[in-house]
N, CA, C and O atoms as a GROMACS GRO file, in nm:
protein
  212
    1UNK      N    1   2.857   1.695   1.439
    1UNK     CA    2   2.879   1.734   1.306
    1UNK      C    3   2.811   1.564   1.272
    1UNK      O    4   2.852   1.459   1.323
    2UNK      N    5   2.665   1.585   1.143
    2UNK     CA    6   2.596   1.498   1.100
    2UNK      C    7   2.666   1.405   1.049
    2UNK      O    8   2.783   1.436   1.030
    3UNK      N    9   2.630   1.281   1.015
    3UNK     CA   10   2.702   1.256   0.870
    3UNK      C   11   2.593   1.167   0.772
    3UNK      O   12   2.524   1.070   0.803
    4UNK      N   13   2.604   1.227   0.660
    4UNK     CA   14   2.566   1.182   0.545
    4UNK      C   15   2.512   1.045   0.520
    4UNK      O   16   2.596   0.966   0.476
    5UNK      N   17   2.372   0.990   0.540
    5UNK     CA   18   2.320   0.888   0.444
    5UNK      C   19   2.382   0.805   0.390
    5UNK      O   20   2.490   0.862   0.410
    6UNK      N   21   2.424   0.674   0.311
    6UNK     CA   22   2.490   0.651   0.238
    6UNK      C   23   2.374   0.630   0.128
    6UNK      O   24   2.252   0.609   0.130
    7UNK      N   25   2.480   0.649   0.024
    7UNK     CA   26   2.334   0.631  -0.076
    7UNK      C   27   2.289   0.785  -0.187
    7UNK      O   28   2.319   0.904  -0.171
    8UNK      N   29   2.247   0.750  -0.243
    8UNK     CA   30   2.166   0.859  -0.334
    8UNK      C   31   2.036   0.912  -0.305
    8UNK      O   32   1.928   0.854  -0.304
    9UNK      N   33   2.073   1.065  -0.274
    9UNK     CA   34   1.910   1.064  -0.176
    9UNK      C   35   1.882   1.227  -0.273
    9UNK      O   36   1.980   1.295  -0.303
   10UNK      N   37   1.743   1.268  -0.311
   10UNK     CA   38   1.703   1.376  -0.346
   10UNK      C   39   1.551   1.401  -0.324
   10UNK      O   40   1.477   1.326  -0.262
   11UNK      N   41   1.515   1.522  -0.386
   11UNK     CA   42   1.366   1.566  -0.357
   11UNK      C   43   1.337   1.484  -0.419
   11UNK      O   44   1.396   1.396  -0.482
   12UNK      N   45   1.146   1.536  -0.386
   12UNK     CA   46   1.084   1.415  -0.458
   12UNK      C   47   1.057   1.494  -0.599
   12UNK      O   48   1.107   1.605  -0.611
   13UNK      N   49   1.011   1.462  -0.661
   13UNK     CA   50   0.992   1.528  -0.807
   13UNK      C   51   0.847   1.618  -0.798
   13UNK      O   52   0.756   1.573  -0.729
   14UNK      N   53   0.834   1.714  -0.853
   14UNK     CA   54   0.708   1.817  -0.842
   14UNK      C   55   0.626   1.801  -0.934
   14UNK      O   56   0.679   1.717  -1.006
   15UNK      N   57   0.520   1.832  -0.982
   15UNK     CA   58   0.437   1.867  -1.021
   15UNK      C   59   0.491   1.904  -1.206
   15UNK      O   60   0.493   1.843  -1.312
   16UNK      N   61   0.526   2.031  -1.156
   16UNK     CA   62   0.603   2.116  -1.304
   16UNK      C   63   0.684   2.004  -1.404
   16UNK      O   64   0.683   1.980  -1.524
   17UNK      N   65   0.769   1.938  -1.263
   17UNK     CA   66   0.876   1.827  -1.361
   17UNK      C   67   0.822   1.737  -1.417
   17UNK      O   68   0.889   1.678  -1.502
   18UNK      N   69   0.695   1.696  -1.395
   18UNK     CA   70   0.643   1.554  -1.415
   18UNK      C   71   0.585   1.608  -1.572
   18UNK      O   72   0.591   1.541  -1.675
   19UNK      N   73   0.525   1.754  -1.559
   19UNK     CA   74   0.463   1.804  -1.656
   19UNK      C   75   0.553   1.830  -1.793
   19UNK      O   76   0.526   1.790  -1.906
   20UNK      N   77   0.669   1.906  -1.752
   20UNK     CA   78   0.747   1.881  -1.819
   20UNK      C   79   0.846   1.780  -1.908
   20UNK      O   80   0.910   1.797  -2.011
   21UNK      N   81   0.834   1.705  -1.849
   21UNK     CA   82   0.877   1.550  -1.842
   21UNK      C   83   0.793   1.510  -1.981
   21UNK      O   84   0.842   1.505  -2.094
   22UNK      N   85   0.673   1.486  -1.948
   22UNK     CA   86   0.552   1.438  -2.036
   22UNK      C   87   0.544   1.537  -2.195
   22UNK      O   88   0.538   1.496  -2.311
   23UNK      N   89   0.548   1.680  -2.140
   23UNK     CA   90   0.573   1.742  -2.284
   23UNK      C   91   0.692   1.783  -2.366
   23UNK      O   92   0.686   1.866  -2.457
   24UNK      N   93   0.819   1.710  -2.324
   24UNK     CA   94   0.916   1.712  -2.365
   24UNK      C   95   0.911   1.522  -2.455
   24UNK      O   96   0.957   1.487  -2.564
   25UNK      N   97   0.866   1.473  -2.391
   25UNK     CA   98   0.887   1.328  -2.426
   25UNK      C   99   0.752   1.329  -2.539
   25UNK      O  100   0.775   1.240  -2.621
   26UNK      N  101   0.667   1.373  -2.560
   26UNK     CA  102   0.568   1.404  -2.667
   26UNK      C  103   0.602   1.454  -2.787
   26UNK      O  104   0.560   1.420  -2.898
   27UNK      N  105   0.712   1.569  -2.747
   27UNK     CA  106   0.765   1.679  -2.857
   27UNK      C  107   0.855   1.581  -2.916
   27UNK      O  108   0.860   1.572  -3.039
   28UNK      N  109   0.926   1.506  -2.841
   28UNK     CA  110   1.069   1.416  -2.903
   28UNK      C  111   0.954   1.294  -2.934
   28UNK      O  112   1.012   1.194  -2.890
   29UNK      N  113   0.870   1.264  -2.967
   29UNK     CA  114   0.768   1.157  -3.061
   29UNK      C  115   0.742   1.195  -3.166
   29UNK      O  116   0.764   1.125  -3.265
   30UNK      N  117   0.671   1.356  -3.176
   30UNK     CA  118   0.637   1.416  -3.322
   30UNK      C  119   0.732   1.426  -3.370
   30UNK      O  120   0.729   1.397  -3.489
   31UNK      N  121   0.855   1.467  -3.318
   31UNK     CA  122   1.015   1.480  -3.415
   31UNK      C  123   1.022   1.358  -3.481
   31UNK      O  124   1.005   1.337  -3.602
   32UNK      N  125   1.053   1.268  -3.378
   32UNK     CA  126   1.102   1.150  -3.448
   32UNK      C  127   1.017   1.108  -3.529
   32UNK      O  128   1.069   1.078  -3.637
   33UNK      N  129   0.827   1.080  -3.519
   33UNK     CA  130   0.781   1.067  -3.640
   33UNK      C  131   0.734   1.117  -3.752
   33UNK      O  132   0.686   1.066  -3.854
   34UNK      N  133   0.757   1.230  -3.717
   34UNK     CA  134   0.812   1.313  -3.876
   34UNK      C  135   0.893   1.322  -3.958
   34UNK      O  136   0.878   1.352  -4.077
   35UNK      N  137   1.022   1.290  -3.879
   35UNK     CA  138   1.133   1.218  -3.896
   35UNK      C  139   1.155   1.108  -4.028
   35UNK      O  140   1.220   1.121  -4.132
   36UNK      N  141   1.056   0.979  -3.970
   36UNK     CA  142   1.013   0.874  -3.982
   36UNK      C  143   0.954   0.901  -4.119
   36UNK      O  144   1.010   0.864  -4.223
   37UNK      N  145   0.812   0.981  -4.116
   37UNK     CA  146   0.728   1.010  -4.193
   37UNK      C  147   0.822   1.045  -4.361
   37UNK      O  148   0.804   0.969  -4.457
   38UNK      N  149   0.932   1.187  -4.373
   38UNK     CA  150   0.996   1.247  -4.439
   38UNK      C  151   1.029   1.096  -4.490
   38UNK      O  152   0.948   1.045  -4.567
   39UNK      N  153   1.156   1.015  -4.446
   39UNK     CA  154   1.248   0.952  -4.472
   39UNK      C  155   1.158   0.841  -4.533
   39UNK      O  156   1.227   0.759  -4.595
   40UNK      N  157   1.033   0.815  -4.536
   40UNK     CA  158   0.965   0.722  -4.576
   40UNK      C  159   0.900   0.823  -4.747
   40UNK      O  160   0.902   0.770  -4.858
   41UNK      N  161   0.868   0.914  -4.731
   41UNK     CA  162   0.822   0.972  -4.840
   41UNK      C  163   0.889   0.987  -4.918
   41UNK      O  164   0.847   1.054  -5.012
   42UNK      N  165   1.034   0.930  -4.924
   42UNK     CA  166   1.100   1.012  -5.029
   42UNK      C  167   1.121   0.834  -5.078
   42UNK      O  168   1.180   0.817  -5.184
   43UNK      N  169   1.100   0.779  -5.045
   43UNK     CA  170   1.122   0.613  -5.134
   43UNK      C  171   0.943   0.582  -5.155
   43UNK      O  172   0.914   0.482  -5.221
   44UNK      N  173   0.859   0.646  -5.113
   44UNK     CA  174   0.762   0.655  -5.200
   44UNK      C  175   0.728   0.744  -5.338
   44UNK      O  176   0.641   0.724  -5.422
   45UNK      N  177   0.798   0.817  -5.333
   45UNK     CA  178   0.757   0.913  -5.413
   45UNK      C  179   0.881   0.902  -5.521
   45UNK      O  180   0.888   0.974  -5.620
   46UNK      N  181   0.997   0.780  -5.480
   46UNK     CA  182   1.056   0.716  -5.579
   46UNK      C  183   1.142   0.855  -5.637
   46UNK      O  184   1.172   0.849  -5.756
   47UNK      N  185   1.188   0.990  -5.558
   47UNK     CA  186   1.247   1.111  -5.582
   47UNK      C  187   1.404   1.081  -5.633
   47UNK      O  188   1.476   1.072  -5.733
   48UNK      N  189   1.401   1.065  -5.395
   48UNK     CA  190   1.600   1.045  -5.431
   48UNK      C  191   1.661   0.947  -5.407
   48UNK      O  192   1.781   0.951  -5.384
   49UNK      N  193   1.568   0.802  -5.409
   49UNK     CA  194   1.604   0.695  -5.386
   49UNK      C  195   1.576   0.616  -5.536
   49UNK      O  196   1.457   0.587  -5.522
   50UNK      N  197   1.612   0.570  -5.657
   50UNK     CA  198   1.573   0.509  -5.776
   50UNK      C  199   1.593   0.381  -5.790
   50UNK      O  200   1.709   0.341  -5.787
   51UNK      N  201   1.468   0.270  -5.811
   51UNK     CA  202   1.470   0.198  -5.764
   51UNK      C  203   1.552   0.155  -5.940
   51UNK      O  204   1.597   0.241  -6.016
   52UNK      N  205   1.553  -0.021  -5.971
   52UNK     CA  206   1.585  -0.059  -6.091
   52UNK      C  207   1.448  -0.034  -6.131
   52UNK      O  208   1.350   0.009  -6.070
   53UNK      N  209   1.470  -0.082  -6.278
   53UNK     CA  210   1.416  -0.118  -6.340
   53UNK      C  211   1.319  -0.240  -6.394
   53UNK      O  212   1.262  -0.231  -6.503
   0.00000   0.00000   0.00000
């Protein structure tokens, strides 16, 4: 019987996993920036949040 080596071991990352991670990260950034733009545009347009006179 062979004994397992201590610690966490995993297979090397494939090219497909790297491409998927980059694509997922870029989509996340796009959604985040779009959400910030929409939230800040409500302040620019003075539509939802009324400023005092």
